[in-house]
N, C-alpha and C positions, 0 to 999 in steps of 0.2 A: 329450272331455277338456276342451275350452274351456268347455263348458256345466257340467261337473262343478265346475270351479274358478272359476266366474263370480261366485259370491257372496262377500261379505266374510267370512262365517263360514268358508268353506272356505279362502280365502286366508290368514286369520289362523291357523287351525289348522295348515295346511301350513307357514306361515312359522315359527310357534312350535315345531313339531316339528323342522323342519330346523335351527333355531338350537340347540335342546337337543341334537339328535343330534350336531352338530358339536362342541358343548361337551363332551358326554359322551365322545365318541370321543377328543378331545384329552386330557381329564382321564384317561381310561382308559389311553391310551398312556403318559402321564406317570407314572401310578401303577405300571404294569408296568415301565417303565424304571427307576424309582427302586427298586422292590422287587427287581428283578433285580440292580441295581448293589449294593444293600445285602447281598443274599445272596452275591453273588460276593465282596464284600469280606470277609465272614465266612469263606467258603471259603479266600480267600487268606491270611487270618490263621491258620487251622488248618493250611494247607499250610506256611506259613512256620515256624510253631512246630515242626511235625514235622521239617522240613528242618534247622532250627537244632539240634534235639535230636540228630539223627543226626550232623550235622557236628561237634558238640561231642565226641561219643564218638570219632569218627574222629580228630579233632585230638589227643585225649588218648592215642592209640595203641592203643585197644582193637581187638583182632582183629575182622575182619569177621564171623566166625562168632559172636562174642559180642555183637554190636551189638543193642540193644533197639530193634526197629522199631516204628513206629506201628501201633496195633491196627487191623486190617482196612483198612489204607490202603497203597496201593502206594508203594514207595520203592526207589531204586537209587543206586548210586555209580558214577560214570563217570570214568575217568582222562582225561588230557589227549590221549590218542590216540583218544578216543571209544569205548573198550572198556569194557564193563560189568564191574566188578570185584566187585560185591555187589548182591543184590536182597533185598527183604523176603520174608517167608514167603508162600507160595501165590501169588506174582506170576508169572503165565505170560507175559504180553506187555504192552508199554507203547508207545504211539504219541504223538508230540508233545512228549515230554519228553527232551531230549538228542539225539534222532535228527536234528533239523533245526537245532540250534544249534551254532555253532562258536565256541569260546572262544579268543581271541588272548592269548597270554601277555604280561603287562605293559600291556595296553590295556583294562583294565576301566573301565566308565563310572562316574564318581562316586567312584572309589576313590583311595586315596593310594599305590597300588603293591601288589605282591604281599604276601600275608601271610607272617609269619615261620613257621618250622617249628613245628608244633603249635598253630597259630592258625587261627581262622575269619576269613574276609574280612569287613571292615566295610562292604563294598559292599551296596547295597540288593539284596535277593533279586530275581532275574528271575522274573516271573510269566508263565505260558503255560497254554493250554488243550489238553487232549488226552484220550485214552481209555486204559483199561487193562483187562486181563482178570485178575481175581483169583478163584482157586478156581473157574474155569470160567464166571464171570459177567463180562460186559463192561459197562462203564459209563463215563460222562464224568467227568473230574476237572479240577481246577485244580492246577497244579504250581508249586512254588517251587524255584528253583535257587540253592543256596548254595555258594560256593567255599571250599575249605579246603585247607590244606597240612599234610600228616601230619607226624608227628615225624621221619620219615626223609627229609623234604623233597620228597615226592611231591605234585604238585597234582592234586586230584580235585574233582569237582562232585557234590554230593548233591542228588538230586531227590526230593521228597516231594509226594504228592498229597492233596487233600481232595475228597470226592465232591460232585458237583453235583446229586445226586438231590433233595435238599431244595429247592434253588433251582428245579429243573425242575418238581417237584410243586407248589410254592407258586405259581409263575408260571402253570402250567397251570390250577390250580384257580381262581385269580383271573380268568384269561382266559375260562374256561368260564362262570363266574358272570356276567361282563360280557356275554358273548354271549347268555346266557339272559335276563338282567335288562334289557338295553338295549332290545330290542323291546317288552317289557312296559311299561317306563317311558315309552317314546315313545308307545305306545298310550294310556297314561293322560294324558300331556301333551296329545296331540291331542284326546282326548275331552273333557278338562276345558276346554281352550281353546275347543272348539266349543260346549260348553254355556254357558260364561261369555259368549262373544261373542253367542250366540243370545239370551241373556237381556238383555244390554246393548242389542242392536239391536232388541228387541221393540217399544219405543216408536217407533223409526224406522219400522218396518213399519206401526204404527198411523197415524203421520203420513202415510205414503205412501198408505195405503188411503183415508184421509179426503180427502187432496188429489185422489185419483182420483175420488172420489165428488163432490167440489165441482166438478171440471172437467166431469164428466158431467152434473150437474144444473144447472150455471151459477148455483148459489145461493151468492153470496159472503157471506151472513150466517152460514154455518156456520163452525165453528172446529175446528182440530185438537186432539186431547187433549194436555194438558200434564202430563208426569210430575211426581211429588212430589219427585223428586231435584233436586239443585242442580248438575247436570253440564252437559256440552256439549249433550246431547240435549234437556234441558229448555230451555236457552237457544235452541236451534234451534226448538223448538215455540213459545216466546214470540215470537221474531222472525217466524216464519211467521204467527202470528195477528196480529201488528202489520201485516205486509204485507197480509194479507187485509183487515184493517180499512181500511187506506189504499186498497186497490183498491175495496173496497165504497163508500167515500166518494167516490172519483174517478168510479166508474161511475154512482153515484146522482146526482152533480153533473152529469155529462155528460147523463144522461137528462133531468134537469130543464132543463138548458140547451137541449137539442134541443126539448123540449116547449114551453118558454117562447119560444124563437126561432120555432118554427112558429106559435105563437099571435100573436106580435108581427108576423110577416110576413103572416099571413092578413088582418089588418085593412087595411093600406094597399093590398095587392094587390086585395082585394075591392072597396075603395072606388074604386081606379083603374079596375078592370074595369067597375064599374057606370057610372062617368062616361063611359068610352069607349063602352060599349054604348048609353047614352042619346044620346051625341053622334052615334053612327053612325045611330041611328034618327031622331033629331031634332037636326040640326046646330045649330039655333038655340038649343038648351038646353045645349050643351056648356060646361062650367065649366072653361075652360083654366087659370085660376089655381089652382083646386082640384086639378086633375090634376097641375100642376107641383109644388104643395106635397106631394102624396102621393108623387110620383116622387122629389123631393128627400129626403123622410123615409125612403123605401124605400132610397135610395142610402146615406144616412147610417147606417141600421140595418145594411145589408149590410157597410159598411166597419167598423163596430163589431164585428160578428160575426167578420169575417175577422181583425181584430186580436186578438180574444180567442182565436181558434183558433191563431194563431201563438204567442201567449204561452203557451197551454196546451201547445203542442208543444215548449216550451223555447227559444224564440228569445231569443238574448242580445242586449243592446244593444251598440252600437258603443263603441269606447274613445276617441272624440273628446272634446275639451274644450269645454264649454259654459258661457258666462257667464250665469248665471241673471238677473242684473240687466239685462243688455242684452237677453236674450230677453223679459223681462217688458215692457220699454219698447217693443220692436218689436211684440210681439203686441197690446198694449193700443192702440197707435197705429193699428192696422189694423182694429179692431173698430168696429162701428156699432150700439151697443146702445141700448135705451130709457133706460138709466141710465148716467151717466158713471162711469168707473172711476178712482179716485184711486191714484196710485202713490207710495208713501212714499219718501223719500230713502234711497238705499242707503249702504252703508259701504265703498265701493270694489269692485273686482272680486271676484265670488263664483263661481269656476269649479268645475264638477263634471265627472266623467267619465261619458259616456253618449251616447245618441242625441238629437240636437237635435229631430228630428221627433217622437219619442215624448214628450219632456219638453214640447214645445209642445202636444202633444195633452192632457197632464195639465193644463197651465195653462188651456187652452181649456175643458176639461170643468169645472174648478173655477169658472171665471168664469161659464160658462153656468148652473151650479147656483146660484151666488150671485145672478146677475141674475134667476133665476126666483123667488127667495124674498125678495129685498131689497125694502124699502119705498121707499128713496130713495138709499141710499149703498152703494157697494162699494169696498173698499180692498185694495190689494195691497202687500205688503212683502217685502223680501229682506234677510236679515242673516246674518252669520257668528256661530256660537255653538258653542264647544268642539269645534273640529275638524269642524264640520258647517255646511252651508248650509241655512238654513231659509226656505222660501217660504210666506208666509201669505196667505190670501184670506179676508176677513171681510165680513159684510154686517150690515145693521140689521134683519133680518127676525125671525121668531119663533124661530129657532134650531132645534136638533134636540131632540126630546123626550127626557126621561130614559129610559134603558134601550134606546134605539134607536141609540146611537152606533156600534155594530158592524154592526147589521142593515142600515144604509143602504148599506154597501159590498158587499152581496150582489147578485148579478145579477138583473135584472128586478124589483127591489124599489122600490115607490113608497109613501112614507108617507102621502101625501095622496090617498086613494082618490076624493075628490070631484072632483079636477081632471081635465080632459080629457086624453086621450092626447097630443093635439097639443101641449098646453102642458107636460105633464109629461115627455115623452120616453119612451124605452123602459126606463129604469132601468138603463142600462149605463154611464153616464158615470163614476160614482164607482167602480164595480167595475173599470173599465179603469184609472182613475187609480191605484188601490191596487196592482193587478197590475204596472203599469209601475214604480211606486215600488219594489216588492220586487225586480223584475228589476235595478234599478239599485243594489241594496244599501241602500235607504232605507226609510222608513216614511211612512205617511199617516194622520193622526189628526184627530179633530174635537173641538172644545170650544166654550166660550163666549168670544166676542171682546169687545173694549172698546166696539164699536158696539152691543152688546146682542144681536146675532144669532149665527149660527154662525161659527166660525173654523176653517178647514181649514189644517193645517200639514203641508207636505211637507218632510221632513228627509232630506238626502242627504249622504254623506261628501264632504269637500273633495277635489278632484282631487290626485293625487300631485304633489308639488313646490310645492303651495300651502299645505300644512298649517302650515308654520312661518312663512309670510310674513305 
């Protein structure tokens, strides 16, 4: 059973059928009740008319033997002692009309007292259900009871009935029609819902099959089919393809990162191993300084790779407050570069929210890059501009070639292929700087500076509480 109703189609068909069944049953019962009430009201009216007609004749003093009784309908006259004094033609027995009712003299509901001799009571006729046998046939009737005082002052009650056969036949016919039509209608509703749901979910099944094939083949270049419709399924397919594209880009980037990292690590490790092997065989030839340089380079590369791995894993910066002006002065004072770094005068405290260590890493990478390409001058500036703090690092070098302003921020990218690896680094400094800037909600861009070379600008939002100061 659980497997049978495990699909969306089955549950949708079952739910729609159940809802329609409840609605139809409720509507059917309401129709039957309204129909029965209307037919009973008609029978009550017929019974009342018959009773009033007989009561009028009795009130006028017509002898009971001359009374014109309703055609083919039971009627009787009962005195105040519950004795039957007159009955209609062919009436053999009657139950439920007068036999169980007791009339109390002077206490009629809704009336203004007893009627005058020769008058019919103006009380509302009392209605009741019962049965009667007329000419050997027993049937159900609705009876109306009308009180009347004869011309001789005798109080009697006239009972006249109207048959309920029409009501019973009509209600029975409608009930049978509903019992026959309801299952057929529910079957149609369930079948149509099944087919419509199946057609609507067909694209979803296509998406599922393609996703299963992509998972099995591990080929993220494949895409799921996109329906021509503009509904939720089509949007699901578009979102799925966008997710696959993002995964493909991420996986491809990771593969390139692993390949480039392996290539970058191979060189210092191989160089260090060679030097150690030569030193082991010929101690007098051991290049200690070269081994130290390779070890330091290997250590820096490993630190860069670990930082990139943490950034890719979604590591968030802290929420401390960092004064970029003070950070620049402190970091520059601790550097011993081949070229001096000029710090432009700031415009007061420039606080941002983030990690001091990561922002110091960004500044160090930008200064290293500027030192590597400058001819003789490197300048650092910090300023506030439109709700942001802008850190600028410029040099008087050749600048960044046109069309390469975005490529330089890719990992393991070196624009100068002629320079040595030792001088050029691993090509991770600018990539790390941009990733850290984005993690801090800022941007890092490059342009042409006033010194003639490249100008790198780190733009970060002002820390909360400092925007209006």
